[in-house]
N, C-alpha and C positions, 0 to 999 in steps of 0.2 A: 963543559958539562958538569964537572965536579963542583965548580964554583956556584953554578946555578942551583944544584941540589942543596949545597950548604946554605945558600941565601934563602931558599924556600923553607928549610927547617928552622932557620932563625926567625923568619917571618911568622911561622906557625907558633913558635914559642912566645914571641912578643904578643900575638893575638890572644893566646891562652892566658897570658899574664893580665890582660885587661878584662877577661871574663870574670864576673863576680865569683867569689870563693865558693858560695853554696852550690853553684852549678855542678861542681865536681867533688863536693865534700863527701867524705866517707860517711855512709849511713850507719849510725850507731844503733845498737839494740835499745829498745825502750828502757829508760830508767825511771824510777819513781823517786821524787823528792817530796817528802812530807814535812811541812813546817808547822809546828804547834805554836800558836800565839794565844794561849789560853786566857780566859776571863776577859774576852773582848767581844764587842758587838760589831755590826756592819758599819756603823758610824766610825768606830775606831779604825776599822780596816781602811775606810775611805780617807781617814785622817793621815794615812801613811802615803806620801806622794807617789811613790813608785806603784803602789797598788791602785791608787786612784787613776793614775795614767793608764795602766794596763786594763783596768776594768772599763774604761771609756771605749776601748777598742776590742777587747776580747775577754774571755773568761766566763765560766758558767757558775752561777751562785745558787746557794740554797740555804735554808735554815734547818738545822739538825735537831731532832729530839734527843735529849741527853739522858733519858731514863735508863736506869740500871735495874738490876734484880733487887727487889725489896728496898728501893730507895734511889735517890739521885745525888751524886756528888762527883767530884773530879775523877777519883780513882775508878768508880764504877763505869763512868762514860769511856774513859781510856780503855779499860779492860773489855768493855762491850765491843769496841771497835776491833780489838785484837781477837776476840772470840767469835765475832760474827753472830752474836746472840747476847741477850741481856745477861750480864755477869754480876756476881755477888762478890764484893771486896770489902773487907773490914779495913777502913782507912786509919792506919796507925803507923807506928814507927817502923814496921816491918817492910814498908815500901821502900826498900833500900837496895836498888841496883848499884853494884859497885864494879869498878875495874878490877881485873885479876891481880891478886897478890899471893905470896906464898901462904900467908895465914888463911885468907878467906878461901883460897883454893882447897886447902885441906878440910876446912869446915864444910864447904859446899859438897865435896865428894863424900864426906862422912855422913852427911844428912840425906843426900839424895841417891848416892850410889852411882852417880853419873859423872863423867868427866866435864869439868868446867870449860867455858869459852872465855872470850875476852871480857864480857860483861855478864854478871850473874846475880841472881837474887837467892841468897842462902835460905830464905824463908818461904820458898815457893811451895813446899809441902803444905804449909799452913793455908795458903790461898786455895790450893787444890782441894784440900780436905774441907775447908769452909764452904767452898762452892758446891761440893758434892753433898755435904751433910745439910746445909742450910739453903742452898739454892733451889729455886722453884722452876727453873727453865732447863736444867740439865746441861748447862753450858760447859764447854771445854776451853779453858784458858789457853791463850797462845797459839790458836790455830793458824792465824795469819803468818806469824813467824815460822811456825813448824812447816807449813806448806811451802813457804819460800825456801827453807833449808832443805826439805826433801827433794826439791826440784833444782838443787844446786844454784840457787840464787843467793848472791852475797848480800848480807844485811849489815848495816852500820847504824849506830845510835850516837847522837851528840847532844850535849846540854843537859840542864836540870833546872828545877825550880826550888832549889834549896833555900832555906831561910835560917836566920840565926836568932835564937832566943836565949837570954841569960848566958850569953857567951858560948852556947852550945849549938853546934851545927845540926840542923834537922834536915835529913835527906828526903826530899820530895822529888821523886823521879818517875812519875806516872807514865811517861812516854815509853818506858820499858815494857808496860803491859801490851802496847801495840806491837812492838817489834820483836818481843821475846818468842822463843819456841815454847813447847808445852812444859819444859823443865826450867823455865825462867832464865834462859840464856840468850845472849845476843852475840853474834859472831865477832863483831869488831866495833870500835868506837871509843868515845871518851865522855864519861859522865862525872868523873871525879875532879878533873883539873881543867875546868873550862870557865870558871868565874874569877873575878878580880875584885879586890877591895875598893870600894868607892863610898865614902862616908856621906856623899850627897844623895845617895840612892837608898831605897827602903832596905832595912836590915844591914846597911853598910856594905852591901855587895851588889854586883851586877854581872851580867854576862860579858866576858871578854870578847868583844866582837872582832877585834883584830885576829885573835887566836882562832875564833870560830870560823872566820872566813878562810883562813889558811887550811884548817882541818876539813872544812866542808869541801874545798877544792880537792884536797888529797883523797878523802874517802869517796868523793863522787867518782873519781877515776877508777876506783877499785870495787865499787859496789853496784848492785842492781837496784837496791832499795835503800835510800838514805833517810833516816828519821831524825829531825832536829827539834829540840824543845827549847824555845826561847823563853826563859823563865821570868824575865823582868816584869811582864804584864801581870803574871800571877802574884809576884812579890808585891807589886804596887797595890793590887786589889786587897791583899791580905793586910797590908800596912795602912790602908786608907784612913782608918779610924784615928790614927796618930797625926794626921795632917789636916790643915785647914784647906779651904777650897782653892786658895791662891797657890799654895805650895803643891797641892795635888796636881793642878793643871800644869804647873811648871815642870814637875817631874815627869808627868805623862807625855808632855811635848818632847822632852829630851829622850825618853825611852822610844817614842815613835820615830824620832830622828835617827837614833842608833839602829833601830830595826830597818828603817828605810835604807840606810847605808849598806846593811847586810843583804837585804833583798835585791838591791841593785846589782851586787856582785853575783848573786844566785841567778838572776835572770840573764845576765851577760854570760854566765858560765854554761847554762843548760843548752842542750840540743833541741832542735825543733821537734824531734821525735820523743822527747821526754814529757812526762806528765808531772805537773807540780800541783800539790794540794796545800792550801793555806787554811788552817782550821783552828777554831776555838772550841775546845772540847766541852767547855762549861761556861755559862754566863757569869758576869760579874755579880758580886753579892747584891748590889743595888738592883740590877736587872732581875735577879732571881726573886727578891722580895716584892718587886713590882709585877711579878708573874710574866715577865718577858723571858721565858725559859726555853727559848730555842736559840741555838748557837750557830753562828755563820760558818759556812764552808765555801771556799772558792776552789774551782778546779780549772787549771790552765792546760788544755790538751790540744788545742788547735787555734786558729786565728779568728774564730767566731765567738759570739757572745750569746748568753741566754740563761736559762734556768736549769737546775738539776731536779730530777724526779726519779722515783724508783717504784717497783711493784709493791714494795712494802707499804707505801703511802698512797700511791696513785693520785698524787696532788703535785702540780707544778710548783717547784720551789721548796718543797718539803721532803726531807729524807729522814731516815733513822740512823743513829750512830752505828747500829749493827750492819748498815749497808756499806760503810766506808772500806772496811777490811776486804769485803767481797769484791768491791770495785777495784781496789789496788791489785788483787790477784788477777782479776779479769784483764786489766791493762797489761799484765805480763803474760797473758795467755794461759792463766792457771785457774783452777777451781777447786773448792773443797766442799763436798756434798753436805758435811755436817754443819757448816755455817749457814744459818737460815736467813741472813741478810740478802739483799738483792742488788744486782748491778745497777749503777746509776745511768740514767739516760740523759742525754744532752738535748734540751728543748730550745731551739733558737728563738731569741726574743730581744729586740733592740732596746726596749725600755725595761730591761730585766730588774734593775735596782728599784725604779719607781713602782713597778708592778708588785715586786716582792714586799716592798715597804708598806704599800696599801693593804696587801693581803695580811701582813703581820698585824697591822693596826686593828683590822677586823677581828682577828683571832684573839688578840689580847683583850679587846673590849668585851668580846663574848665570854672569854674565860673569867674576866673580872666580875662580870654581872651575873654569871651563871648561877651561883649559889643563892643570890638574892631572888632571882626569878623562880628558880626551882623551889626554894623554901616557901615563897609566896603561894605558888601553885599547890604544893602539898598542904600548906596551912589552910587554904581555901577549901580543899577537898575534905580534909580531916574535920575542920570546924563545922562545915556545912552538914556533914554526916552526924556529928555529935548533936548539933542543934536540932536536926530532923528527928533523931531518936528521942531526945528529951521532950520535944514538942509533941510527938506521938504518945509518949508515956504519960504526959500531963496535959493531954488535949482538952480535957473537960474543965481545966482551970484557966485556960487561955482566953483573954478577951479578944474580940474580933478574930475569932479562930480562922475563919475562911480566908480573910485577907492575909493573915500571918502565913498560912500555908501556901497561898498563891505566890507570895513574895519569896518564901523559902524555897519553893520549887525552882524558881528562876535562878536563885543563888546556887543551888545544887548543880544545875545544868552547866555552870562554868567549868566544872570538872571535866565534862565531855568536850567543851569548846577549846580549852587551853592546849591540849596536845596538837590539835589542828592549827590553832593560832601560832604556836611556837614553831611548828614546821613550815608554815607558809610565810611567816614574817620576813625571812631572808630575801624575799622578792624585792624589798625596798633597798637592799644592799647598804644597810646602815653600817657606818664605820666606828661610831662612838657609842658609849654606853647610853647616853640620852637618846640617840637615834634609834637604838635597839628598843628602848622602853616605849618610845612613840610608835614604832612599827608594831610592836606587840599589842599596844592599846588600840590602835586603829583597826588591826585585823580582828581583834576580839569583838569590837563593836560591830564591824561589818558582818562577821559570821553569825553573831547572835541575832542581829536584826533580820538577816536573810532567812534564818530558820523560823524566827517569830512571825514574819510576814507570810511565809509559805505554809506553815503548819500551826497557825495560832490555836486551832480548836483541838489539836491532838498532841499531847506531850510525848507519847510513844513515837509517833511519826517524826516529830521534831528531833528527838534524840537519835532516831535512826538516820535522819538526814545528816546530822553531825558525824555520826559514826561512818556512814558510807562515803561522805566527803573525805574523811580522814584516810580511810583505806585506799580510796581512789588516788589521793595525792601521794601516798606512800608507794603505791605500785608505779605510778607515773614517774615519780622521782627515781626509783630504782632503774627504770628503763633509760632515763636520760643521764644516768651517772651519779645519782644521789647528791645533786647540787644542794637541795634544801636540807638534806640530812647533815651535810658537812658544816653548814652554817647555823643550824638550829641551836638555840640556847639549851634545849632539853636533850641534845644529842651529845656525841663525842666531840673532842677537839684535839688537834695535833699537839698542843702543849702538854696535855695530860698523857697522850700517847697510848691509851688503852686500845684504841681503834682509830683508823684513819679514813676508812671508806666503807661503803655498804650500809646495811641496816644496823643502827645502834641498839644496845640492849634495852634502853628505855622504850624505843619504838617496837622492839620485838614483842613486848607485852601489848602495846597498842594495836599491833596488827592482829593478834589473836582475839583480843576483846572486841575491837571495832568490827572486824569481819564477821565474827560469829553473831554479835548482836544485830548489826545492820541487816545481814542477810536473813537472820531468823525473823525479824520484823516483816520483811518482804514476804517470806513464806507464810507467816501468820495471817497476813491480809491477802494471801493468794495473788500476789503481784508477779511472781516468777515461778516457773516449774522447778521441781526438786533437782532434775538433772542439770539445770543451768547453774544452780548453786555449786554442784560438784565441779563443773567446768571452771567457774570463777575461783574456787579453791585451788585448782591446779595452776591457774595463772598467778595467783598470789604466792603459792609455793615456789614456782619457778623464779619469779622476780626476787623473792627473798633468799633462795638458796643458791641460785646460779652464781658461779664464781666471778662472772663479769658484770654482775648486778648487785644484789643484796649481800651475797657472800657471808651469810651468818649461819654457822653450823647449829648453834643452840636453837635459833629461831626455826630452822627447817625441821629439826626433830620435834620440838614442842608443837609447832603448827601442824605437822603431819599427823601426829597422834590426836590432837584436838579436832582437826577437820574431819579425819576419818571417823572418829567417835560420833561426831555430830551427824554425819551421813548415815551411820548405822542406826542412830536414834530416830532420825526422821523416816527411815525406811523400816522401822520397827524390827531391826535385827536383834535377836536375843543374844545378850552378852554372856559369855562363859570364858573359861580359861583359854580355850582355843582362840577365841576372837581377840582376847587381850594379847595373846602371843603374836597374832597377826599384826596388831597395832605396832608392837615393838619391832617386829621384823620389817614392816614397811618403812619405819623410820631409818633403820640401819641400811636397807637397800637404797633409800633416797640419798643418804649421806655419801655412800660409796659410789653411787651413780654420778652424782655431781662432782665428787672428787676425781673420778676418772675423766669426766669432761674437762675439769680444770687442768689435769696433767696433759691431756691431748691438745687442748687449746693453748697451753703454756701461759695462762693468765696469772699464775703464781699467787693465788688467793690464800687466805688463812686455812681454808679447807684442804687445799692441795698440799700446803706446807705441813699440816697436821698428819695427813696420810703418809707423806714422805718420811716424816719423823718416825712413824710407826714401822715403816718398812726398814729404816736404817737402824733404829734402836730397839725394836721389838716391843713387847707389851709394856716395858718400862715407860715408854713415851705416853701411853694411855694413863698409867698410874700418876705420872708427873703432872699431866694436864688436868686430870680430874681432882688430884690433890690440891692443885693451885686453885681450881674452881671452888672447892669446899672451903679452903682457907679464906678466899676472898669473900665468900658469902658469910662466913662466921664474923669476919671483920666488919662487913656492912651491917650485919645484924646488931652490932654494938654501936655503930657510928652513923649510919646512913639515915637521913631524914625520911627516906622512902618507907622504912619499916613502920612508921606511924600509920600510914595508909593501911598496911596489912593488919596491924593490931586493931585499929578502929573497925576495919571491915569484918574481922573475925567476931568482934563484939556485936556488931550490927546483925550479922547472920545468926549468931547465938541467941540474941533477943527475939528475933523473928521466928525462930524455931518454936519458941514457947509462948510468945505473946504477939498478937492475939492467937488463940488456939486454932490450929490447923491453917494458919495464914499462908504458909508456903504451899500447902496443898491447894488452897484456893487460887493462888497465882498460877500454879501448874494447870489447873482445870480451865481457867479463863484464857490463859495464853500458853498453850501447850508447846508450840514451836519456840517461842521466846524462852520458855523455861528449859527446854532441851539445849538451847544455846548457852544458857547459864551453866548447866552441868558440864558441857564440853569445855567451856572457858575455864571453869574451876579445875578441871583435869589439866588443861593447858598450863594453868598457874603452877600446879604441883610439878609438872614435868620440867617447866622452864627453870624452876628453882634447883632441880637436880642436875641439869645439863649445862647450865650457864654460869660463868664466873661472877656475873652480877644478877643472879637469878632472883634475888629479893627485889631488885629494881624492876625487872621484867614482870614478876608476879604482881607487884604493886600497881603498875600501869595497866595490866590486864584486868585486875580486879575492879578498876574504875568503871569498866563497861558492864560489870555485874551488879555492883552495889548501887550505883546511881539509878539505873532503871528500876531495880527492886525498891529503892526508897520512894521514887516518884510514883510507881505503880501502887505501892502501899498507901501513900498519902491519898491518891485518888480513890482507892477502894475503901479506906477507913474513914476519911474525912468527907469526901465528896460522894460517897456511895455509888461509885462507878459512873457518875454523871459525866465525868471527864476521863478520857483515856490518855 
């Protein structure tokens, strides 16, 4: 019996030996491995064999906006990741994280009053003060590392991007901004002694990968979050101007080979429960110049593949740098309410690389051609207005006067057609600059001809047709997820990063102007009852302000006031201080109502984030936000082409007030409803300038729907004696 029991036990042990190791492997707690391969793009990542092989089977990829506070550079992007908010960093010699020594230990403690850790930045006070005094987002540096430290998570940092100039070592250790706590400290790691002399490499140094592999394995065992900076790609990009194309490619191939060897060791080392991030925090110099200003991010968290997205962008494959730190905390079951970035979502997609590449090409083409198209649009509007005023002032000296003004009117109408054209052109899904130009041209012709054929005998009805089509498309687009807005040349784009979804600032003004003018014309010709106008305004407001649709705070405030004022005017409500207070109160109630809806639904829009900031930071958040809006408007007033429309518009209105005599009064008498729409739209222009960080842009686009109708109505009244409407 005893022999049988022993034989049975031996048999069981033999069977266990043949069972795969992972079946009974010890489940480790999640670890984070963050690998920085800075100044790289997605093609560079795929040029590394181990990454290419893994990406063919698994991994979630995304393109990251690299914008910081008041500028974009390597340091700001790294710091924004660690802060979970856009951070302001002065990129100079002070970015010097160092391993602890007797000397720098004393210096650090004397400057900060805090006990140092293994890695410290003695100049951390400078960054804290600079961010507090000059920052516009109220960012707190080092929140990622601080949150990890507060929750007893062990953090380690390895590597650097140091360079040598004139035999002097320049310490470039931006990864410290990701892993440090709020006092510029990292618990453990090696940033000083990780490079080796290699005269065949840029600046005569390179990362010592043999040493890095050993230290990575060592710190991996004793850390919860391990951050590694592979500095060779940064050094190569900085040194590129000293190389010809042949030597550049040769060195790049060698660097990628070294990185491949290192990554093979990492992937063999990590547990299936670990999360590995491979990130380029900033694009190469060439990519940046070519406006390819989104950097690649890869996240390996399971055996599936797809795209990364977040509530910050609401766009598959596009994330913000402020999202990364938040996602790292989330993977470890942690959260910091002050960090405004959002957790990354994994969207499964087999053709993720092809899909993201095509998307990027469209964004880059749109970004490259944006200024040309917008400048052309603004030029057409401004020139047509100036020509119209000059023609009216010198009408008696013009030969073939009526033909000139007939042609001029059609030219002026392009200003109303273009916002609709630029919003609808993405339906052709053009990926190249030439394709975008063709799309815009085709849509312009189609929209113009449709209005011309339908309302040939009435300029006012034709203009109203363009305006109503525009507001209808904006509302429809908001309902379906703002597809057209995301790809419109006249809207926002992810590369700039001012906004990623919802209604853009340019179309905020378009909404106000087109809705008021279009509906005012319908009222003027008794096509719809007044109460229906009010209902349509409610629909427009909901689609603009709702956090899951338009999500534009400034637009909702300015629209609310302009629409309510128009309703008061058409119902002959006498305006006084009490009524004006009601207008302001209604806007506030609207904002907080939709903010509450945002928080309840968890849609995490700009509006909800703004209200959460107020709750966490108090009134200072309001001052910071509106201070940033004022600062941006002052900047735009000096540099934006949109200000030309406002200046010309003010001049046109000023002239019409005095010449011809009582001209504006005559327009008011002949078209009372339309004129009330003009008044409400003007108030909307003023409000949007006050509450929006691109208020000048919004006011300019809204004014188009005031000035163009006034000009054409004036031409018909003065030149054609009201024979044409």
